[in-house]
All heavy atoms as a GROMACS GRO file, in nm:
protein
  543
    1MET      N    1   0.176   1.623  -0.782
    1MET     CA    2   0.172   1.491  -0.723
    1MET      C    3   0.029   1.439  -0.719
    1MET      O    4  -0.066   1.514  -0.725
    1MET     CB    5   0.228   1.495  -0.580
    1MET     CG    6   0.372   1.535  -0.563
    1MET     SD    7   0.504   1.431  -0.625
    1MET     CE    8   0.480   1.269  -0.575
    2ILE      N    9   0.019   1.311  -0.703
    2ILE     CA   10  -0.111   1.246  -0.700
    2ILE      C   11  -0.194   1.290  -0.581
    2ILE      O   12  -0.317   1.297  -0.589
    2ILE     CB   13  -0.094   1.093  -0.704
    2ILE    CG1   14  -0.230   1.026  -0.725
    2ILE    CG2   15  -0.026   1.042  -0.581
    2ILE    CD1   16  -0.222   0.879  -0.752
    3GLU      N   17  -0.130   1.323  -0.470
    3GLU     CA   18  -0.202   1.364  -0.350
    3GLU      C   19  -0.283   1.491  -0.374
    3GLU      O   20  -0.384   1.514  -0.308
    3GLU     CB   21  -0.105   1.385  -0.233
    3GLU     CG   22  -0.042   1.257  -0.181
    3GLU     CD   23   0.082   1.215  -0.260
    3GLU    OE1   24   0.134   1.293  -0.342
    3GLU    OE2   25   0.126   1.102  -0.239
    4ALA      N   26  -0.239   1.574  -0.466
    4ALA     CA   27  -0.309   1.699  -0.494
    4ALA      C   28  -0.433   1.677  -0.581
    4ALA      O   29  -0.523   1.760  -0.582
    4ALA     CB   30  -0.214   1.796  -0.563
    5LYS      N   31  -0.439   1.564  -0.650
    5LYS     CA   32  -0.550   1.537  -0.741
    5LYS      C   33  -0.672   1.475  -0.673
    5LYS      O   34  -0.784   1.490  -0.720
    5LYS     CB   35  -0.506   1.442  -0.853
    5LYS     CG   36  -0.414   1.502  -0.953
    5LYS     CD   37  -0.387   1.400  -1.062
    5LYS     CE   38  -0.301   1.457  -1.171
    5LYS     NZ   39  -0.282   1.362  -1.281
    6PHE      N   40  -0.648   1.400  -0.566
    6PHE     CA   41  -0.755   1.321  -0.506
    6PHE      C   42  -0.766   1.347  -0.356
    6PHE      O   43  -0.666   1.378  -0.290
    6PHE     CB   44  -0.729   1.171  -0.528
    6PHE     CG   45  -0.713   1.135  -0.672
    6PHE    CD1   46  -0.587   1.107  -0.724
    6PHE    CD2   47  -0.822   1.129  -0.757
    6PHE    CE1   48  -0.570   1.073  -0.857
    6PHE    CE2   49  -0.807   1.094  -0.891
    6PHE     CZ   50  -0.682   1.067  -0.941
    7ASP      N   51  -0.887   1.330  -0.304
    7ASP     CA   52  -0.904   1.344  -0.159
    7ASP      C   53  -0.850   1.220  -0.087
    7ASP      O   54  -0.818   1.119  -0.150
    7ASP     CB   55  -1.051   1.370  -0.123
    7ASP     CG   56  -1.144   1.257  -0.164
    7ASP    OD1   57  -1.105   1.139  -0.154
    7ASP    OD2   58  -1.257   1.287  -0.204
    8SER      N   59  -0.841   1.229   0.044
    8SER     CA   60  -0.779   1.121   0.121
    8SER      C   61  -0.857   0.989   0.112
    8SER      O   62  -0.798   0.882   0.110
    8SER     CB   63  -0.761   1.162   0.267
    8SER     OG   64  -0.885   1.191   0.326
    9LYS      N   65  -0.989   0.997   0.105
    9LYS     CA   66  -1.070   0.875   0.093
    9LYS      C   67  -1.042   0.805  -0.040
    9LYS      O   68  -1.026   0.683  -0.044
    9LYS     CB   69  -1.218   0.909   0.106
    9LYS     CG   70  -1.307   0.787   0.094
    9LYS     CD   71  -1.453   0.823   0.104
    9LYS     CE   72  -1.536   0.696   0.084
    9LYS     NZ   73  -1.676   0.723   0.063
   10THR      N   74  -1.036   0.881  -0.147
   10THR     CA   75  -1.009   0.823  -0.278
   10THR      C   76  -0.870   0.763  -0.282
   10THR      O   77  -0.850   0.653  -0.335
   10THR     CB   78  -1.026   0.929  -0.388
   10THR    OG1   79  -1.161   0.978  -0.384
   10THR    CG2   80  -1.000   0.870  -0.527
   11LEU      N   81  -0.772   0.831  -0.226
   11LEU     CA   82  -0.635   0.779  -0.222
   11LEU      C   83  -0.628   0.647  -0.145
   11LEU      O   84  -0.561   0.553  -0.186
   11LEU     CB   85  -0.540   0.882  -0.160
   11LEU     CG   86  -0.507   1.002  -0.248
   11LEU    CD1   87  -0.433   1.108  -0.166
   11LEU    CD2   88  -0.424   0.960  -0.369
   12ALA      N   89  -0.700   0.641  -0.034
   12ALA     CA   90  -0.701   0.519   0.046
   12ALA      C   91  -0.766   0.404  -0.033
   12ALA      O   92  -0.717   0.290  -0.030
   12ALA     CB   93  -0.776   0.541   0.177
   13THR      N   94  -0.872   0.434  -0.104
   13THR     CA   95  -0.939   0.332  -0.186
   13THR      C   96  -0.849   0.287  -0.299
   13THR      O   97  -0.842   0.167  -0.331
   13THR     CB   98  -1.072   0.388  -0.240
   13THR    OG1   99  -1.151   0.436  -0.131
   13THR    CG2  100  -1.150   0.281  -0.314
   14MET      N  101  -0.778   0.380  -0.359
   14MET     CA  102  -0.684   0.346  -0.467
   14MET      C  103  -0.574   0.254  -0.415
   14MET      O  104  -0.538   0.155  -0.480
   14MET     CB  105  -0.625   0.475  -0.527
   14MET     CG  106  -0.727   0.557  -0.603
   14MET     SD  107  -0.671   0.725  -0.641
   14MET     CE  108  -0.547   0.692  -0.764
   15ASN      N  109  -0.521   0.286  -0.298
   15ASN     CA  110  -0.416   0.202  -0.239
   15ASN      C  111  -0.468   0.063  -0.205
   15ASN      O  112  -0.400  -0.038  -0.226
   15ASN     CB  113  -0.358   0.268  -0.114
   15ASN     CG  114  -0.257   0.374  -0.148
   15ASN    OD1  115  -0.177   0.358  -0.238
   15ASN    ND2  116  -0.261   0.484  -0.074
   16ALA      N  117  -0.590   0.057  -0.154
   16ALA     CA  118  -0.650  -0.072  -0.120
   16ALA      C  119  -0.668  -0.157  -0.246
   16ALA      O  120  -0.640  -0.277  -0.246
   16ALA     CB  121  -0.783  -0.052  -0.050
   17ALA      N  122  -0.712  -0.095  -0.354
   17ALA     CA  123  -0.730  -0.167  -0.480
   17ALA      C  124  -0.596  -0.218  -0.532
   17ALA      O  125  -0.585  -0.334  -0.574
   17ALA     CB  126  -0.797  -0.076  -0.584
   18LEU      N  127  -0.494  -0.134  -0.528
   18LEU     CA  128  -0.361  -0.174  -0.574
   18LEU      C  129  -0.309  -0.292  -0.492
   18LEU      O  130  -0.261  -0.391  -0.548
   18LEU     CB  131  -0.264  -0.056  -0.564
   18LEU     CG  132  -0.119  -0.084  -0.602
   18LEU    CD1  133  -0.108  -0.126  -0.748
   18LEU    CD2  134  -0.032   0.038  -0.576
   19ASP      N  135  -0.320  -0.282  -0.362
   19ASP     CA  136  -0.274  -0.391  -0.275
   19ASP      C  137  -0.350  -0.521  -0.302
   19ASP      O  138  -0.291  -0.628  -0.309
   19ASP     CB  139  -0.286  -0.352  -0.128
   19ASP     CG  140  -0.186  -0.246  -0.086
   19ASP    OD1  141  -0.085  -0.227  -0.159
   19ASP    OD2  142  -0.208  -0.184   0.018
   20ARG      N  143  -0.480  -0.510  -0.318
   20ARG     CA  144  -0.561  -0.630  -0.340
   20ARG      C  145  -0.524  -0.699  -0.472
   20ARG      O  146  -0.509  -0.821  -0.476
   20ARG     CB  147  -0.709  -0.594  -0.340
   20ARG     CG  148  -0.795  -0.718  -0.336
   20ARG     CD  149  -0.939  -0.691  -0.310
   20ARG     NE  150  -0.959  -0.629  -0.179
   20ARG     CZ  151  -1.078  -0.591  -0.135
   20ARG    NH1  152  -1.185  -0.610  -0.209
   20ARG    NH2  153  -1.090  -0.536  -0.017
   21ILE      N  154  -0.506  -0.622  -0.577
   21ILE     CA  155  -0.469  -0.679  -0.706
   21ILE      C  156  -0.330  -0.742  -0.699
   21ILE      O  157  -0.307  -0.853  -0.746
   21ILE     CB  158  -0.472  -0.573  -0.818
   21ILE    CG1  159  -0.614  -0.521  -0.838
   21ILE    CG2  160  -0.416  -0.627  -0.948
   21ILE    CD1  161  -0.714  -0.627  -0.878
   22CYS      N  162  -0.236  -0.671  -0.638
   22CYS     CA  163  -0.098  -0.720  -0.632
   22CYS      C  164  -0.086  -0.845  -0.544
   22CYS      O  165  -0.001  -0.930  -0.570
   22CYS     CB  166  -0.005  -0.610  -0.584
   22CYS     SG  167   0.016  -0.482  -0.710
   23GLU      N  168  -0.171  -0.859  -0.445
   23GLU     CA  169  -0.171  -0.979  -0.362
   23GLU      C  170  -0.219  -1.101  -0.440
   23GLU      O  171  -0.184  -1.214  -0.407
   23GLU     CB  172  -0.263  -0.959  -0.240
   23GLU     CG  173  -0.208  -0.867  -0.136
   23GLU     CD  174  -0.308  -0.835  -0.027
   23GLU    OE1  175  -0.424  -0.881  -0.035
   23GLU    OE2  176  -0.271  -0.762   0.065
   24GLN      N  177  -0.298  -1.078  -0.543
   24GLN     CA  178  -0.357  -1.188  -0.620
   24GLN      C  179  -0.266  -1.241  -0.730
   24GLN      O  180  -0.300  -1.340  -0.793
   24GLN     CB  181  -0.489  -1.142  -0.684
   24GLN     CG  182  -0.596  -1.109  -0.586
   24GLN     CD  183  -0.720  -1.054  -0.653
   24GLN    OE1  184  -0.728  -1.044  -0.774
   24GLN    NE2  185  -0.818  -1.017  -0.573
   25THR      N  186  -0.157  -1.174  -0.754
   25THR     CA  187  -0.070  -1.217  -0.863
   25THR      C  188   0.066  -1.261  -0.810
   25THR      O  189   0.114  -1.209  -0.710
   25THR     CB  190  -0.054  -1.105  -0.968
   25THR    OG1  191   0.024  -1.154  -1.076
   25THR    CG2  192   0.009  -0.981  -0.911
   26GLN      N  193   0.123  -1.355  -0.877
   26GLN     CA  194   0.250  -1.413  -0.833
   26GLN      C  195   0.362  -1.310  -0.825
   26GLN      O  196   0.444  -1.315  -0.736
   26GLN     CB  197   0.290  -1.525  -0.930
   26GLN     CG  198   0.419  -1.594  -0.895
   26GLN     CD  199   0.452  -1.705  -0.995
   26GLN    OE1  200   0.380  -1.727  -1.091
   26GLN    NE2  201   0.561  -1.772  -0.971
   27HIS      N  202   0.365  -1.216  -0.917
   27HIS     CA  203   0.474  -1.118  -0.922
   27HIS      C  204   0.426  -0.977  -0.883
   27HIS      O  205   0.481  -0.878  -0.928
   27HIS     CB  206   0.536  -1.115  -1.061
   27HIS     CG  207   0.596  -1.248  -1.100
   27HIS    ND1  208   0.710  -1.297  -1.041
   27HIS    CD2  209   0.554  -1.341  -1.187
   27HIS    CE1  210   0.738  -1.415  -1.092
   27HIS    NE2  211   0.645  -1.445  -1.181
   28GLY      N  212   0.325  -0.971  -0.799
   28GLY     CA  213   0.268  -0.844  -0.759
   28GLY      C  214   0.362  -0.755  -0.680
   28GLY      O  215   0.338  -0.636  -0.668
   29GLU      N  216   0.471  -0.812  -0.629
   29GLU     CA  217   0.566  -0.730  -0.554
   29GLU      C  218   0.665  -0.658  -0.647
   29GLU      O  219   0.736  -0.567  -0.603
   29GLU     CB  220   0.643  -0.815  -0.453
   29GLU     CG  221   0.751  -0.904  -0.511
   29GLU     CD  222   0.702  -1.030  -0.584
   29GLU    OE1  223   0.582  -1.062  -0.577
   29GLU    OE2  224   0.784  -1.096  -0.648
   30ARG      N  225   0.669  -0.698  -0.772
   30ARG     CA  226   0.760  -0.633  -0.868
   30ARG      C  227   0.716  -0.489  -0.893
   30ARG      O  228   0.599  -0.461  -0.917
   30ARG     CB  229   0.761  -0.707  -1.001
   30ARG     CG  230   0.833  -0.836  -0.999
   30ARG     CD  231   0.840  -0.892  -1.139
   30ARG     NE  232   0.904  -1.021  -1.137
   30ARG     CZ  233   0.908  -1.101  -1.242
   30ARG    NH1  234   0.851  -1.066  -1.356
   30ARG    NH2  235   0.969  -1.217  -1.233
   31HIS      N  236   0.815  -0.401  -0.894
   31HIS     CA  237   0.786  -0.259  -0.916
   31HIS      C  238   0.718  -0.237  -1.051
   31HIS      O  239   0.620  -0.161  -1.059
   31HIS     CB  240   0.916  -0.178  -0.908
   31HIS     CG  241   0.895  -0.033  -0.938
   31HIS    ND1  242   0.832   0.052  -0.849
   31HIS    CD2  243   0.925   0.042  -1.047
   31HIS    CE1  244   0.827   0.173  -0.902
   31HIS    NE2  245   0.881   0.169  -1.022
   32SER      N  246   0.764  -0.302  -1.154
   32SER     CA  247   0.707  -0.281  -1.287
   32SER      C  248   0.560  -0.324  -1.293
   32SER      O  249   0.478  -0.259  -1.359
   32SER     CB  250   0.788  -0.355  -1.393
   32SER     OG  251   0.788  -0.494  -1.368
   33VAL      N  252   0.526  -0.430  -1.224
   33VAL     CA  253   0.388  -0.479  -1.221
   33VAL      C  254   0.301  -0.381  -1.142
   33VAL      O  255   0.194  -0.340  -1.188
   33VAL     CB  256   0.381  -0.621  -1.161
   33VAL    CG1  257   0.237  -0.664  -1.139
   33VAL    CG2  258   0.455  -0.720  -1.250
   34ARG      N  259   0.347  -0.343  -1.024
   34ARG     CA  260   0.271  -0.249  -0.941
   34ARG      C  261   0.252  -0.116  -1.013
   34ARG      O  262   0.144  -0.056  -1.008
   34ARG     CB  263   0.341  -0.227  -0.807
   34ARG     CG  264   0.331  -0.347  -0.715
   34ARG     CD  265   0.395  -0.319  -0.580
   34ARG     NE  266   0.322  -0.219  -0.504
   34ARG     CZ  267   0.218  -0.244  -0.425
   34ARG    NH1  268   0.175  -0.368  -0.412
   34ARG    NH2  269   0.159  -0.148  -0.358
   35LYS      N  270   0.355  -0.071  -1.082
   35LYS     CA  271   0.348   0.057  -1.152
   35LYS      C  272   0.243   0.053  -1.263
   35LYS      O  273   0.164   0.146  -1.277
   35LYS     CB  274   0.486   0.089  -1.211
   35LYS     CG  275   0.496   0.223  -1.277
   35LYS     CD  276   0.639   0.248  -1.321
   35LYS     CE  277   0.653   0.376  -1.398
   35LYS     NZ  278   0.791   0.397  -1.443
   36ARG      N  279   0.240  -0.055  -1.338
   36ARG     CA  280   0.143  -0.067  -1.447
   36ARG      C  281   0.000  -0.069  -1.392
   36ARG      O  282  -0.090  -0.005  -1.446
   36ARG     CB  283   0.170  -0.193  -1.526
   36ARG     CG  284   0.070  -0.217  -1.634
   36ARG     CD  285   0.138  -0.247  -1.758
   36ARG     NE  286   0.042  -0.256  -1.866
   36ARG     CZ  287   0.076  -0.286  -1.986
   36ARG    NH1  288   0.201  -0.309  -2.014
   36ARG    NH2  289  -0.013  -0.292  -2.080
   37ILE      N  290  -0.020  -0.146  -1.287
   37ILE     CA  291  -0.152  -0.154  -1.226
   37ILE      C  292  -0.191  -0.018  -1.168
   37ILE      O  293  -0.304   0.028  -1.185
   37ILE     CB  294  -0.155  -0.264  -1.119
   37ILE    CG1  295  -0.136  -0.401  -1.186
   37ILE    CG2  296  -0.284  -0.260  -1.038
   37ILE    CD1  297  -0.107  -0.514  -1.090
   38ALA      N  298  -0.099   0.046  -1.100
   38ALA     CA  299  -0.126   0.177  -1.039
   38ALA      C  300  -0.165   0.280  -1.144
   38ALA      O  301  -0.257   0.359  -1.124
   38ALA     CB  302  -0.004   0.225  -0.961
   39ARG      N  303  -0.097   0.279  -1.257
   39ARG     CA  304  -0.131   0.374  -1.363
   39ARG      C  305  -0.275   0.357  -1.409
   39ARG      O  306  -0.346   0.454  -1.434
   39ARG     CB  307  -0.036   0.358  -1.481
   39ARG     CG  308   0.098   0.419  -1.459
   39ARG     CD  309   0.183   0.407  -1.581
   39ARG     NE  310   0.312   0.471  -1.560
   39ARG     CZ  311   0.418   0.450  -1.635
   39ARG    NH1  312   0.412   0.366  -1.736
   39ARG    NH2  313   0.530   0.511  -1.610
   40GLN      N  314  -0.317   0.233  -1.425
   40GLN     CA  315  -0.454   0.208  -1.469
   40GLN      C  316  -0.555   0.250  -1.362
   40GLN      O  317  -0.660   0.304  -1.394
   40GLN     CB  318  -0.472   0.060  -1.504
   40GLN     CG  319  -0.601   0.030  -1.575
   40GLN     CD  320  -0.609   0.091  -1.712
   40GLN    OE1  321  -0.509   0.112  -1.780
   40GLN    NE2  322  -0.728   0.122  -1.756
   41ILE      N  323  -0.521   0.228  -1.237
   41ILE     CA  324  -0.608   0.271  -1.127
   41ILE      C  325  -0.619   0.422  -1.125
   41ILE      O  326  -0.728   0.478  -1.108
   41ILE     CB  327  -0.557   0.214  -0.993
   41ILE    CG1  328  -0.582   0.062  -0.989
   41ILE    CG2  329  -0.622   0.284  -0.875
   41ILE    CD1  330  -0.518  -0.010  -0.872
   42ILE      N  331  -0.509   0.491  -1.145
   42ILE     CA  332  -0.510   0.638  -1.148
   42ILE      C  333  -0.597   0.687  -1.264
   42ILE      O  334  -0.677   0.779  -1.247
   42ILE     CB  335  -0.367   0.693  -1.158
   42ILE    CG1  336  -0.292   0.666  -1.028
   42ILE    CG2  337  -0.369   0.843  -1.190
   42ILE    CD1  338  -0.142   0.690  -1.037
   43ARG      N  339  -0.582   0.628  -1.380
   43ARG     CA  340  -0.664   0.669  -1.495
   43ARG      C  341  -0.813   0.651  -1.465
   43ARG      O  342  -0.895   0.736  -1.501
   43ARG     CB  343  -0.628   0.587  -1.619
   43ARG     CG  344  -0.500   0.629  -1.682
   43ARG     CD  345  -0.479   0.559  -1.815
   43ARG     NE  346  -0.340   0.574  -1.855
   43ARG     CZ  347  -0.254   0.475  -1.866
   43ARG    NH1  348  -0.291   0.350  -1.844
   43ARG    NH2  349  -0.129   0.498  -1.902
   44SER      N  350  -0.846   0.541  -1.401
   44SER     CA  351  -0.985   0.516  -1.365
   44SER      C  352  -1.036   0.625  -1.271
   44SER      O  353  -1.145   0.680  -1.290
   44SER     CB  354  -0.998   0.378  -1.300
   44SER     OG  355  -1.131   0.354  -1.261
   45ALA      N  356  -0.959   0.656  -1.169
   45ALA     CA  357  -0.998   0.758  -1.072
   45ALA      C  358  -1.009   0.895  -1.138
   45ALA      O  359  -1.101   0.972  -1.107
   45ALA     CB  360  -0.900   0.762  -0.956
   46GLU      N  361  -0.918   0.925  -1.228
   46GLU     CA  362  -0.925   1.054  -1.299
   46GLU      C  363  -1.053   1.062  -1.383
   46GLU      O  364  -1.106   1.171  -1.405
   46GLU     CB  365  -0.802   1.071  -1.389
   46GLU     CG  366  -0.677   1.100  -1.313
   46GLU     CD  367  -0.552   1.103  -1.399
   46GLU    OE1  368  -0.551   1.041  -1.509
   46GLU    OE2  369  -0.454   1.165  -1.356
   47GLY      N  370  -1.101   0.948  -1.428
   47GLY     CA  371  -1.224   0.944  -1.506
   47GLY      C  372  -1.349   0.940  -1.421
   47GLY      O  373  -1.460   0.927  -1.473
   48GLY      N  374  -1.333   0.949  -1.290
   48GLY     CA  375  -1.448   0.954  -1.201
   48GLY      C  376  -1.492   0.820  -1.145
   48GLY      O  377  -1.587   0.814  -1.069
   49LYS      N  378  -1.424   0.714  -1.183
   49LYS     CA  379  -1.458   0.582  -1.131
   49LYS      C  380  -1.370   0.557  -1.009
   49LYS      O  381  -1.255   0.518  -1.021
   49LYS     CB  382  -1.435   0.476  -1.238
   49LYS     CG  383  -1.528   0.494  -1.357
   49LYS     CD  384  -1.505   0.389  -1.462
   49LYS     CE  385  -1.600   0.413  -1.578
   49LYS     NZ  386  -1.580   0.316  -1.684
   50THR      N  387  -1.428   0.579  -0.891
   50THR     CA  388  -1.348   0.578  -0.769
   50THR      C  389  -1.395   0.480  -0.663
   50THR      O  390  -1.339   0.478  -0.553
   50THR     CB  391  -1.343   0.719  -0.707
   50THR    OG1  392  -1.476   0.760  -0.677
   50THR    CG2  393  -1.277   0.819  -0.801
   51THR      N  394  -1.494   0.397  -0.694
   51THR     CA  395  -1.534   0.298  -0.594
   51THR      C  396  -1.429   0.187  -0.593
   51THR      O  397  -1.355   0.168  -0.690
   51THR     CB  398  -1.672   0.236  -0.625
   51THR    OG1  399  -1.662   0.158  -0.744
   51THR    CG2  400  -1.778   0.343  -0.638
   52LEU      N  401  -1.425   0.114  -0.484
   52LEU     CA  402  -1.328   0.005  -0.474
   52LEU      C  403  -1.350  -0.096  -0.586
   52LEU      O  404  -1.254  -0.142  -0.648
   52LEU     CB  405  -1.338  -0.064  -0.337
   52LEU     CG  406  -1.237  -0.175  -0.311
   52LEU    CD1  407  -1.094  -0.124  -0.323
   52LEU    CD2  408  -1.261  -0.236  -0.174
   53THR      N  409  -1.473  -0.127  -0.616
   53THR     CA  410  -1.504  -0.222  -0.722
   53THR      C  411  -1.454  -0.173  -0.857
   53THR      O  412  -1.394  -0.249  -0.934
   53THR     CB  413  -1.656  -0.247  -0.729
   53THR    OG1  414  -1.700  -0.297  -0.602
   53THR    CG2  415  -1.693  -0.345  -0.838
   54GLU      N  416  -1.476  -0.047  -0.887
   54GLU     CA  417  -1.431   0.010  -1.014
   54GLU      C  418  -1.279   0.013  -1.024
   54GLU      O  419  -1.222  -0.016  -1.130
   54GLU     CB  420  -1.488   0.151  -1.032
   54GLU     CG  421  -1.638   0.153  -1.053
   54GLU     CD  422  -1.698   0.292  -1.044
   54GLU    OE1  423  -1.648   0.377  -0.965
   54GLU    OE2  424  -1.796   0.315  -1.115
   55LEU      N  425  -1.213   0.048  -0.914
   55LEU     CA  426  -1.067   0.056  -0.915
   55LEU      C  427  -1.004  -0.082  -0.924
   55LEU      O  428  -0.904  -0.101  -0.993
   55LEU     CB  429  -1.018   0.132  -0.792
   55LEU     CG  430  -1.061   0.279  -0.786
   55LEU    CD1  431  -1.022   0.341  -0.653
   55LEU    CD2  432  -1.003   0.358  -0.902
   56ILE      N  433  -1.064  -0.180  -0.859
   56ILE     CA  434  -1.014  -0.318  -0.869
   56ILE      C  435  -1.030  -0.367  -1.013
   56ILE      O  436  -0.940  -0.430  -1.068
   56ILE     CB  437  -1.085  -0.411  -0.769
   56ILE    CG1  438  -1.036  -0.380  -0.628
   56ILE    CG2  439  -1.062  -0.557  -0.804
   56ILE    CD1  440  -1.112  -0.452  -0.519
   57ALA      N  441  -1.143  -0.337  -1.074
   57ALA     CA  442  -1.166  -0.377  -1.213
   57ALA      C  443  -1.061  -0.315  -1.304
   57ALA      O  444  -1.008  -0.381  -1.395
   57ALA     CB  445  -1.306  -0.338  -1.258
   58ALA      N  446  -1.027  -0.190  -1.280
   58ALA     CA  447  -0.923  -0.123  -1.360
   58ALA      C  448  -0.789  -0.192  -1.340
   58ALA      O  449  -0.714  -0.215  -1.437
   58ALA     CB  450  -0.914   0.024  -1.322
   59GLY      N  451  -0.757  -0.225  -1.217
   59GLY     CA  452  -0.632  -0.295  -1.188
   59GLY      C  453  -0.628  -0.432  -1.252
   59GLY      O  454  -0.524  -0.475  -1.303
   60GLU      N  455  -0.739  -0.501  -1.250
   60GLU     CA  456  -0.746  -0.634  -1.312
   60GLU      C  457  -0.726  -0.625  -1.462
   60GLU      O  458  -0.662  -0.711  -1.523
   60GLU     CB  459  -0.878  -0.702  -1.278
   60GLU     CG  460  -0.884  -0.748  -1.134
   60GLU     CD  461  -1.020  -0.801  -1.092
   60GLU    OE1  462  -1.120  -0.773  -1.161
   60GLU    OE2  463  -1.025  -0.871  -0.989
   61ARG      N  464  -0.781  -0.521  -1.524
   61ARG     CA  465  -0.760  -0.501  -1.669
   61ARG      C  466  -0.612  -0.482  -1.698
   61ARG      O  467  -0.558  -0.539  -1.793
   61ARG     CB  468  -0.840  -0.381  -1.719
   61ARG     CG  469  -0.987  -0.410  -1.738
   61ARG     CD  470  -1.057  -0.299  -1.816
   61ARG     NE  471  -1.047  -0.168  -1.753
   61ARG     CZ  472  -1.127  -0.124  -1.657
   61ARG    NH1  473  -1.224  -0.201  -1.611
   61ARG    NH2  474  -1.111  -0.004  -1.607
   62ALA      N  475  -0.545  -0.402  -1.617
   62ALA     CA  476  -0.401  -0.381  -1.636
   62ALA      C  477  -0.325  -0.511  -1.619
   62ALA      O  478  -0.233  -0.540  -1.697
   62ALA     CB  479  -0.350  -0.275  -1.538
   63LEU      N  480  -0.362  -0.588  -1.521
   63LEU     CA  481  -0.297  -0.716  -1.497
   63LEU      C  482  -0.316  -0.812  -1.614
   63LEU      O  483  -0.224  -0.880  -1.655
   63LEU     CB  484  -0.351  -0.779  -1.368
   63LEU     CG  485  -0.285  -0.906  -1.319
   63LEU    CD1  486  -0.136  -0.882  -1.292
   63LEU    CD2  487  -0.354  -0.956  -1.195
   64ASN      N  488  -0.434  -0.813  -1.671
   64ASN     CA  489  -0.463  -0.899  -1.785
   64ASN      C  490  -0.385  -0.859  -1.909
   64ASN      O  491  -0.362  -0.943  -1.996
   64ASN     CB  492  -0.612  -0.901  -1.815
   64ASN     CG  493  -0.690  -0.976  -1.710
   64ASN    OD1  494  -0.638  -1.065  -1.645
   64ASN    ND2  495  -0.815  -0.939  -1.692
   65GLU      N  496  -0.344  -0.733  -1.917
   65GLU     CA  497  -0.268  -0.684  -2.032
   65GLU      C  498  -0.120  -0.718  -2.020
   65GLU      O  499  -0.047  -0.710  -2.119
   65GLU     CB  500  -0.285  -0.534  -2.047
   65GLU     CG  501  -0.427  -0.493  -2.085
   65GLU     CD  502  -0.448  -0.344  -2.079
   65GLU    OE1  503  -0.353  -0.270  -2.047
   65GLU    OE2  504  -0.562  -0.301  -2.105
   66LEU      N  505  -0.074  -0.754  -1.901
   66LEU     CA  506   0.066  -0.787  -1.882
   66LEU      C  507   0.100  -0.918  -1.954
   66LEU      O  508   0.014  -1.005  -1.969
   66LEU     CB  509   0.099  -0.803  -1.734
   66LEU     CG  510   0.101  -0.675  -1.651
   66LEU    CD1  511   0.115  -0.710  -1.503
   66LEU    CD2  512   0.214  -0.585  -1.694
   67ALA      N  513   0.223  -0.931  -1.991
   67ALA     CA  514   0.269  -1.056  -2.052
   67ALA      C  515   0.250  -1.168  -1.950
   67ALA      O  516   0.269  -1.149  -1.830
   67ALA     CB  517   0.416  -1.044  -2.090
   68PRO      N  518   0.213  -1.288  -1.995
   68PRO     CA  519   0.189  -1.399  -1.902
   68PRO      C  520   0.306  -1.426  -1.807
   68PRO      O  521   0.285  -1.462  -1.692
   68PRO     CB  522   0.167  -1.517  -1.994
   68PRO     CG  523   0.116  -1.457  -2.120
   68PRO     CD  524   0.186  -1.324  -2.132
   69ALA      N  525   0.427  -1.406  -1.848
   69ALA     CA  526   0.543  -1.432  -1.763
   69ALA      C  527   0.552  -1.333  -1.648
   69ALA      O  528   0.611  -1.362  -1.544
   69ALA     CB  529   0.671  -1.426  -1.845
   70ALA      N  530   0.493  -1.214  -1.665
   70ALA     CA  531   0.501  -1.110  -1.561
   70ALA      C  532   0.395  -1.129  -1.454
   70ALA      O  533   0.401  -1.068  -1.350
   70ALA     CB  534   0.487  -0.973  -1.625
   71LYS      N  535   0.294  -1.211  -1.482
   71LYS     CA  536   0.185  -1.230  -1.387
   71LYS      C  537   0.229  -1.310  -1.273
   71LYS      O  538   0.244  -1.392  -1.222
   71LYS     CB  539   0.064  -1.288  -1.455
   71LYS     CG  540   0.001  -1.191  -1.552
   71LYS     CD  541  -0.122  -1.253  -1.611
   71LYS     CE  542  -0.181  -1.167  -1.719
   71LYS     NZ  543  -0.295  -1.225  -1.781
   0.00000   0.00000   0.00000
């Protein structure tokens, strides 16, 4: 599970980044949108980029890759 990979501070930052990105998009409550953004945030954290700014940037990249209708 993801909880085993990251400490509690990193997990909290990841959740904050996910929530912030999803609040900014019209369809951020959709599971498919949240899942895609979350995956990109996880990849960023696995790569050592764990600041809120870095995780938000990763989430924004995922959001930009979504089809315009899904945003």
